[in-house]
C-alpha positions as CSV (number, residue, x, y, z in Angstrom):
1,M,-0.1,-0.1,0.1
2,E,2.9,2.4,0.9
3,A,4.4,1.8,-2.4
4,V,1.2,2.6,-4.5
5,I,0.8,5.9,-2.1
6,E,4.4,6.8,-2.8
7,K,4.0,6.6,-6.5
8,E,0.7,8.7,-6.3
9,C,2.4,11.4,-4.2
10,S,5.4,11.4,-6.8
11,A,2.8,12.1,-9.5
12,L,1.1,14.9,-7.7
13,G,4.3,16.6,-6.6
14,G,5.7,16.3,-10.3
15,L,2.3,17.9,-11.6
16,F,2.5,20.6,-8.9
17,Q,5.9,21.4,-9.9
18,T,5.0,21.7,-13.7
19,V,2.1,24.0,-12.8
20,I,4.3,26.3,-10.8
21,A,7.0,26.3,-13.5
22,D,4.3,27.2,-16.0
23,M,3.0,30.1,-14.0
24,K,6.7,31.4,-13.5
25,S,7.5,31.2,-17.1
26,S,4.3,33.0,-18.2
27,Y,5.7,36.3,-16.9
28,P,7.2,37.4,-20.0
29,I,4.1,36.8,-22.0
30,W,2.0,38.9,-19.5
31,E,4.6,41.6,-19.5
32,D,4.6,41.6,-23.3
33,F,0.9,42.0,-23.3
34,I,1.0,45.0,-20.9
35,T,3.6,46.7,-23.3
36,K,1.6,46.2,-26.4
37,A,-1.5,47.2,-24.7
38,G,0.2,50.3,-23.6
39,K,1.2,51.1,-27.2
40,M,-2.3,50.6,-28.3
41,Q,-3.8,52.9,-25.8
42,S,-1.2,55.6,-26.9
43,Q,-2.4,55.2,-30.3
44,L,-6.1,55.4,-29.2
45,R,-5.4,58.6,-27.3
46,A,-3.8,60.0,-30.3
47,T,-6.6,58.9,-32.5
48,A,-9.0,60.8,-30.3
49,V,-7.0,63.9,-30.6
50,A,-7.1,63.5,-34.4
51,V,-10.7,62.8,-34.4
52,T,-11.6,66.1,-32.5
53,A,-9.5,67.9,-34.9
54,F,-11.2,66.5,-37.7
55,L,-14.8,67.0,-36.5
56,D,-13.9,70.6,-35.9
57,A,-13.1,71.1,-39.4
58,F,-16.1,68.8,-40.5
59,Q,-18.5,70.9,-38.5
60,K,-17.3,74.0,-40.1
61,V,-18.0,72.4,-43.6
62,A,-21.4,71.5,-42.1
63,D,-22.1,75.2,-41.2
64,L,-21.0,76.3,-44.5
65,A,-23.8,74.4,-46.0
66,T,-26.3,75.3,-43.6
67,N,-25.7,78.9,-43.7
68,S,-26.0,79.1,-47.4
69,R,-29.0,81.0,-49.0
70,G,-31.3,78.1,-49.5
71,G,-29.4,75.8,-52.0
72,T,-27.7,73.6,-49.5
73,R,-29.4,74.0,-46.2
74,D,-30.9,70.6,-46.1
75,I,-27.6,69.1,-46.8
76,G,-26.0,71.1,-44.1
77,S,-28.5,70.0,-41.7
78,A,-27.9,66.3,-42.6
79,L,-24.0,66.8,-42.3
80,T,-24.4,68.6,-38.9
81,R,-26.4,65.4,-37.6
82,M,-23.7,63.2,-39.0
83,C,-21.1,65.3,-37.3
84,L,-23.0,65.1,-33.9
85,R,-23.2,61.5,-34.3
86,H,-19.5,61.3,-34.8
87,R,-19.1,63.3,-31.6
88,S,-20.8,60.6,-29.5
89,I,-18.4,58.1,-31.3
90,E,-15.6,60.5,-30.2
91,A,-16.7,60.5,-26.7
92,K,-16.9,56.9,-26.6
93,L,-13.4,56.5,-28.1
94,K,-12.1,58.7,-25.4
95,Q,-14.0,56.4,-22.8
96,F,-12.6,53.4,-24.3
97,S,-9.0,54.8,-24.1
98,M,-9.4,55.7,-20.5
99,C,-11.0,52.3,-19.5
100,F,-8.1,50.5,-21.5
101,L,-5.5,52.3,-19.2
102,E,-7.3,52.5,-16.0
103,G,-9.2,49.2,-16.0
104,L,-6.9,47.0,-17.8
105,I,-3.4,48.0,-18.1
106,N,-2.5,49.5,-14.8
107,P,-4.6,47.1,-12.6
108,L,-2.9,44.1,-14.4
109,Q,0.6,45.8,-14.0
110,E,0.1,45.8,-10.2
111,Q,-1.5,42.4,-10.2
112,M,1.5,40.9,-11.7
113,E,3.4,41.8,-8.6
114,D,1.0,39.9,-6.4
115,W,0.8,36.9,-8.6
116,K,4.8,36.6,-8.4
117,R,4.6,36.9,-4.6
118,G,1.7,34.3,-4.4
119,V,3.4,31.7,-6.6
120,N,6.7,32.0,-4.8
121,T,4.7,31.6,-1.5
122,L,3.1,28.3,-2.9
123,D,6.3,27.0,-4.0
124,K,8.1,27.7,-0.6
125,D,5.1,26.3,1.5
126,H,4.8,23.2,-0.4
127,A,8.5,22.5,-0.1
128,K,8.4,22.9,3.7
129,E,5.4,20.8,4.0
130,Y,6.7,17.9,1.7
131,K,10.0,18.0,3.5
132,R,8.4,17.8,6.9
133,A,6.0,15.1,5.8
134,R,8.9,13.2,4.4
135,Q,11.0,13.5,7.6
136,E,8.1,12.1,9.6
137,I,7.5,9.2,7.3
138,K,11.3,8.5,7.4
139,K,11.2,8.7,11.2
140,K,8.2,6.4,11.5
141,S,9.7,3.9,9.1
142,S,12.9,3.8,11.1
143,D,11.0,3.2,14.3
144,T,9.1,0.6,12.6
145,L,12.1,-1.3,11.4
146,K,13.7,-1.2,14.9
147,L,10.4,-2.7,16.2
148,Q,10.6,-5.3,13.5
149,K,14.0,-6.5,14.6
150,K,12.7,-6.5,18.4
151,A,9.5,-8.5,17.2
152,K,11.8,-11.1,15.6
153,K,14.0,-11.4,18.5
154,A,10.9,-11.5,20.9
155,D,9.5,-14.3,18.6
156,N,12.7,-16.3,18.9
157,L,12.5,-16.0,22.8
158,G,8.8,-16.7,22.7
159,R,7.8,-13.3,23.8
160,G,4.9,-11.6,21.8
161,D,4.5,-8.3,23.6
162,I,6.2,-6.5,20.9
163,Q,3.7,-7.2,18.2
164,P,1.0,-4.7,19.3
165,Q,3.6,-1.9,19.3
166,L,4.8,-2.7,16.0
167,N,1.3,-2.9,14.5
168,S,0.7,0.6,15.9
169,A,4.1,1.9,14.3
170,M,3.1,0.5,10.9
171,Q,-0.2,1.8,11.1
172,D,1.4,5.3,11.9
173,V,3.6,5.0,8.7
174,S,0.5,4.2,6.7
175,D,-1.2,7.3,8.2
176,K,1.7,9.4,7.4
177,Y,1.6,8.2,3.8
178,I,-2.1,9.0,3.4
179,L,-1.3,12.4,5.1
180,L,1.5,13.2,2.6
181,E,-0.9,12.2,-0.3
182,E,-3.6,14.4,1.1
183,T,-0.9,17.3,1.5
184,E,0.2,17.0,-2.1
185,K,-3.4,17.1,-3.3
186,H,-4.0,20.0,-1.4
187,A,-1.0,21.7,-2.6
188,L,-1.8,20.8,-6.1
189,R,-5.4,22.2,-5.8
190,R,-3.9,25.5,-4.6
191,A,-1.5,25.6,-7.6
192,L,-4.2,25.0,-10.2
193,I,-6.6,27.6,-8.3
194,E,-4.0,30.1,-8.4
195,E,-3.4,29.6,-12.2
196,R,-7.2,29.7,-12.8
197,Q,-7.6,32.8,-10.7
198,R,-5.0,34.7,-12.9
199,F,-7.1,34.2,-16.0
200,C,-10.4,34.9,-14.0
201,C,-8.9,38.2,-12.8
202,F,-7.7,39.1,-16.4
203,V,-11.2,38.5,-17.7
204,T,-12.7,40.5,-14.9
205,M,-10.5,43.4,-16.0
206,L,-11.1,42.9,-19.8
207,R,-14.9,42.8,-19.8
208,P,-15.4,46.6,-19.0
209,V,-13.0,47.4,-21.7
210,V,-14.9,45.1,-24.0
211,D,-18.1,46.5,-22.9
212,E,-16.9,50.0,-23.7
213,E,-15.8,48.9,-27.0
214,I,-19.1,47.3,-27.8
215,S,-20.7,50.7,-26.6
216,M,-18.5,52.6,-29.0
217,L,-19.3,50.3,-32.0
218,A,-23.2,50.5,-31.5
219,E,-23.0,54.3,-32.1
220,V,-21.6,53.6,-35.5
221,T,-24.7,51.8,-36.4
222,H,-26.9,55.2,-36.2
223,L,-24.6,56.5,-39.0
224,Q,-26.3,54.4,-41.6
225,T,-29.7,56.3,-41.4
226,I,-27.8,59.5,-41.8
227,S,-25.9,58.1,-44.8
228,E,-29.0,57.0,-46.4
229,D,-30.4,60.5,-46.0
230,L,-27.4,62.1,-47.5
231,K,-27.5,59.9,-50.4
232,A,-31.2,60.7,-51.2
233,L,-30.6,64.5,-50.7
234,T,-27.4,64.5,-53.0
235,S,-28.7,61.9,-55.6
236,D,-29.2,64.7,-58.4
237,P,-27.0,67.8,-57.8
238,H,-28.9,69.6,-60.8
239,K,-32.1,69.6,-58.9
240,L,-32.9,72.2,-56.1
241,P,-35.0,71.2,-53.1
242,P,-38.5,72.2,-52.8
243,A,-37.5,74.8,-50.1
244,S,-35.0,76.4,-52.6
245,E,-37.6,76.7,-55.4
246,Q,-40.0,78.3,-52.9
247,V,-37.2,80.9,-52.0
248,I,-37.0,81.9,-55.6
249,L,-40.7,81.9,-56.1
250,D,-41.3,84.1,-53.0
251,L,-38.7,86.8,-54.4
252,K,-41.0,87.6,-57.1
253,G,-43.0,91.0,-56.2
254,S,-41.1,91.2,-52.7
255,D,-38.4,93.3,-51.5
256,Y,-36.0,91.2,-49.5
257,G,-33.2,94.2,-49.4
258,W,-31.1,92.5,-51.9
259,S,-30.0,94.3,-55.0
260,Y,-27.3,93.5,-57.7
261,Q,-24.2,95.8,-57.1
262,T,-22.4,96.5,-60.4
263,P,-18.8,95.2,-59.7
264,P,-16.2,98.0,-59.9
265,S,-13.7,98.0,-62.3
266,S,-10.6,95.7,-62.1
267,P,-7.2,97.2,-61.3
268,S,-6.1,95.7,-64.7
269,T,-8.8,97.3,-66.5
270,T,-8.1,100.9,-64.9
271,M,-4.5,100.6,-65.7
272,S,-5.1,99.8,-69.2
273,R,-7.4,102.6,-69.5
274,K,-4.8,105.0,-68.1
275,S,-2.2,103.8,-70.5
276,S,-4.6,104.3,-73.3
277,M,-5.3,107.8,-72.4
278,C,-1.6,108.6,-71.8
279,S,-0.7,107.3,-75.3
280,S,-3.4,109.4,-76.8
281,L,-2.1,112.5,-74.9
282,N,1.4,111.8,-76.1
283,S,0.4,111.4,-79.7
284,V,-1.8,114.8,-79.5
285,N,1.3,116.5,-77.9
286,S,3.8,115.2,-80.5
287,S,1.6,116.3,-83.4
288,D,1.2,119.9,-81.9
289,S,5.1,120.0,-81.6
290,R,5.6,119.1,-85.2
291,G,3.1,121.6,-86.4
292,S,4.6,124.4,-84.3
293,S,8.1,123.8,-85.8
294,G,6.9,123.7,-89.3
295,S,5.4,127.0,-89.1
296,H,8.5,128.7,-87.5
297,S,10.7,127.3,-90.3
298,H,8.3,128.7,-93.0
299,S,8.3,132.5,-91.6
300,P,12.0,133.4,-92.9
301,S,11.3,132.3,-96.3
302,S,8.2,134.3,-96.7
303,S,9.6,137.4,-95.4
304,S,12.7,137.2,-97.7
305,S,10.3,136.6,-100.8
306,S,8.3,139.8,-99.8
307,S,11.3,142.0,-99.5
308,S,12.6,141.1,-102.9
């Protein structure tokens, strides 16, 4: 019986050591996950900043369409609704990013230290309990061997008073083996529970993050209706909506305070006119100067002919 229990205890102890070794060797994987999660959270935060800037610019485009004189107000209204829906997604994205950091990365990093201490404690406690149980079995077995020798001598001498004591000692050895087996089972259960608790703890941290992600993605479904509205409004860019047509009809016979202003001459036209005028004046002046010089050259000849 002791041989069977010894074999079972050895198997239980070997499995315990394997589970402990697996947990100790898993630390680099958890640390790598935390590192990658930190990088992802940084990207989410940067994305949220970029989304905010994009939506600010998007809202200006929507306002541009809304503040028109009637031709694009319906499109501007739909664009504004789409921008507002994206604002909701932006808020959910920020919540998701913060939950990723505060609900998963930081707690998991702190939990890692507890896991390391817990596994080391399990390993040390098991080693102490196993060593103590083995020493007790060894002592009881040694006492039993001594009693067996005494029992043989007593039998040879015809004395049987040692046998009850020997039977009690052998029972103690069997009890110690059973106790060792129970100790190994208990240690193995604690190791398996410790391993399972890690993943249960991880899932507990992960679930709120996934819930935030689902909530963010649920906002995306609301965009479909707005997208269909925009598609219908912009299907024919050459057709004005009824509201715009009504504005045109209402202008007839009404005074809206709008009047067409003749645009001023452009600087290039003004300069060309000035150049033309200057060239005309120059041509006139040159003609006058030529006429004046001709009359002066003709006067002396006339006077000479008259004197002759």
